[in-house]
N, C-alpha and C positions, 0 to 999 in steps of 0.2 A: 514406059520404061519396064523391061522385063521384072518379074517377079524374081526374088533369089530364092534359093533353095533351102528348106528347112533345115535348122541345123541347131546345136546347143554346145556349149563349152561349160565346164566345172572346174571345182578346186576346193582349196581350203585356205581361208582368209582370218584374221584378225583386227582387232580396232583397238586404239591407245586408250579409249575410255574404259575398258573392260579387259580380263586377262582370258576371256572365254576364245574358244575356236569353233570356226564357223562353217558350214558348208555351205557352197552357194552353185546354181547352176543357174547360166544366161541361156535362155534358148530363144530361136528366132524360126517365127511362124508367119509366112504371108508379109514379111516385111514389116511384122508387128515384134518388139521384144518384150521378153517377160523376165525379171530379175527374181528368183527364190532362194531364201535363205534359210538357214537350219542352224539352230543353238546345239551344237554335237553333245552338250552334257544334258540338258532338259529336254532336247528335242522338240523346242517349240518352232514354229513355222512361220514364215511372212513371204508375201511375195507382191510385186507390183500389179499384176494382171498385164495383159496385152496392152503394150503401149504403141503408138504411133509415132514416127519421126518427130511431129512438131509437138509431142507430149514430154520429150526431154531437150531437144534440141531448140536453142534461142539464137538470136543474133550474136549474142555475146559468146556462145561456145560451139558455134556452128565449124564445120570443117566443109571448104568447097568442094563440092562433088562428091562429097563422103555417102556411101549407102549404110543402109542399116547393119549391114556385117562388119563395115569399118568400125562402127561406133562398139559394137559388141567385143570387139578385138581390143579396143581404147578401154573399156570397161573393164575387161578381163585382165590387161594390163593394171591398171589402178588397183584390183584385188589382189594380184599375186605378188605387187611389189612389197619386199620385206621393209620392216619399220628400220628406220635408222640407216639405212644403205640406199635409199633413193630421196633424193630431197626434191627432187620434180615431180614425186606423186606424195598425195595424202589422201587419207578417207578417214569417215566419222559415221557412227552409227549412233544415233540421238533417240530415245525415248520419247515417245507423244502421247498425248492422251488416248485412251480405247484400246489401248496394247500395241498400237501402231509404231512403227519405227521409220525413222527419217536417215537414208542412206545419203551421204554427201562424199563426192568423189572429185578430187581436184587435180588437175595435170598442167604442170609449166612448159610451154613451148618455149624454146631458145632460138634466137636469129639474131646473128651477129653479136651485137651490144644489149639487145633489148630482150626482155623476157616478157611474155603474155601467160597469164594463168586463166585457165577455163575452168569452170565450176559445173559439174552435173547434180542434181536434186531429184531423189526419187523417195515417194511414199510407198511404205512396205505394209501392208494390212495383214493384221493375224491370219492364220489360217486353221482350222479345225484339224485336228491330229487323232486319227484313231488307234487303238491298240497295235492294229496290223502294221500300221505305217510305222510307228515307233520299234516295234520287232524287225521291219524290214532295213531300216535306216540302223540299228545296233549290228543288225549280221553285216550290213557294209562295211561299218567302223572296224569289224573285226577282220574283214576280208584284206581290208586296206592294212591294219597292223600285220596280217600274217605275210602280205606280200613285202611290206618294208623291213621286216625281221628275215625274210627269203633273201631279199635282198643283200641285207649284212652279211648273213651267212655265205652267199656266193661270193660277195668282195673279200670275205676273210677267209674263206676256204684255204686252210694249209695242204698242200700237196708235196710230197718227199717222194723221190724213189733212188734206190741204191741197188744195182743190178750187175752182175758179174756176167762173162762169156768167157768160154773155152773152144768155140768150135766156130766153123764159117758155113754158111751156104750161098752158093752162087755168087760169092763175093761178100756177102753180107753177112756180120757177126750174129751170132744167133745167142740169145739171151735165155738165162736160167730162169724159173719162175719169178713172176712179178707178185710180191705182196703187198699191194698200195691200193687203197679203193678208186683213187683219181686214176688211173692207170690199168690198161688192160695188155696182153700181148696176144699175137695173133696167132694162127694155129702152126705155123712152121717157125715160130719165135724169132723172126728176123725183123719185127716189127713191133713198137710198142705204141699204144693209142692214148693219147691225153684226153680225160672226160672232162677236166674243168681248164677253162679258157683263162689266159692271164698272162703274166710276164712273168716267162721263166730263165733261170739261170741253167746253163748246161755245161758238165763237164764230162770229158771223154778222154780215157787213158788207154791206149791200144799197146799190149806187149806183141812183136812182130818181129819177122825174119823175111827180108827181101827175097824175091824169088823170080825175077827176070834178069837175064842177063844184059847188062849196060841200060834198061831202062828201069827209070824213075818211080818208085810206088807213091801212091797217092792215097790217104786216108780221109775220108767225107761223110760229114754229119748231114743227113737228111732229112727235111720236112716235106711230107706228101711228094717224094722222091725228086723233089729240088733241092740242090745242094745249097746250104747256108754258109757252111765254113768248110776247108778243106787244108792238108798239110800236106805237103810233098816229103818224101823218104826216101832213103838212100836206095842203092841198087848192088847186086853181088854181079862177078866178073868170071869169066873163064878165060884164063890165059894158059895156053900149053897143056889144056887138061888140067890145068889148076884151078880149082874153085876157091873164090874169095868171097867170103861172107860173114856178117856178124850178126847176133841178135839184138834187138835195140826196142826203142819206146817212142812214140810218138803222143802227143796230147792237144786238144782242140777244148776252149773254152769260149762260150758267148751269151750275151742276154739277148733274149728275143720277145716278141708277142707272139703268142700261140692262143689260136680259137680250138675250141670243143672239138673232138673228132679227127685231131690232125696226127697222123703218122709219122714216128721217128724211129730213123735206121742209120746205122752205121755200114760204111761200104769201104772195103779195101782192095786195091787194085795192085796187081805186081808184088803183092805180099803176103804172108801168111801168119797164121796164130802161133805161139811157141806152147809146144804142148804141155800141160801140168801147170802153165803161167797164165792166169787168168787175166781180161782186160775188164775196165772199170767204164760204168757209166752213171752219173750222179745228176739228177733233175730234182731243181727246189723252184717252187712257186714262189715269186717275191713280192707281187703285186697283182692289181685286178687290171 
């Protein structure tokens, strides 16, 4: 049988016997498995040492044709399962003599009306921890906390924009200056770039005058030059030299998922803006 490639998985786990959080790493090297555990508070560490499959697999807990990598995935599932939410998975960490720990993991396999419980037991031996190892672990904890906080900030970022327009360039509304950190305006002021991804609410009101004889106008809201919503407008007519038209307004509203870097623009076809009467665009981030 070919050797499996070396790999490792890691995460944070806990046990019902105490309120401590533990960092774990399960590594696979030349088909041998090692389980490493660290108390995140005291920085005490334990590990099994490299184990062959026969060291943890018995006739009572074996999966047919399962590889060492398959068992690693099973152990990770047991350690990642939240307490009280998965009745099919249990785990215990039991102190032993000589500062050792016994790690017990149980997994229920259901087939039709039958239930089979398989158990895995590991002896974890204490590891001498050097001051540099403790410092490295604390730095990793801080990095993970920063990433967690950064994720919360990203998901909770407020993004709001209100802009006005009184001019057009090549059928696109030109917006006045954008004063919002989550948005930027392109050089010709016809496109607004979104800098924070999320779910957004768009509201566009365009005050305009139809310009094409007999041809209906169209106002469109576009993302990256693709129309996401549009509304048909009126037209003007020329009858026996008499022109009939009127000023009016059109509005668009929608809620869409927007990716970071998306360009927003408003297109006016067969219609023109009204002098000294602005059009309005409101953008609000309402979710992640």
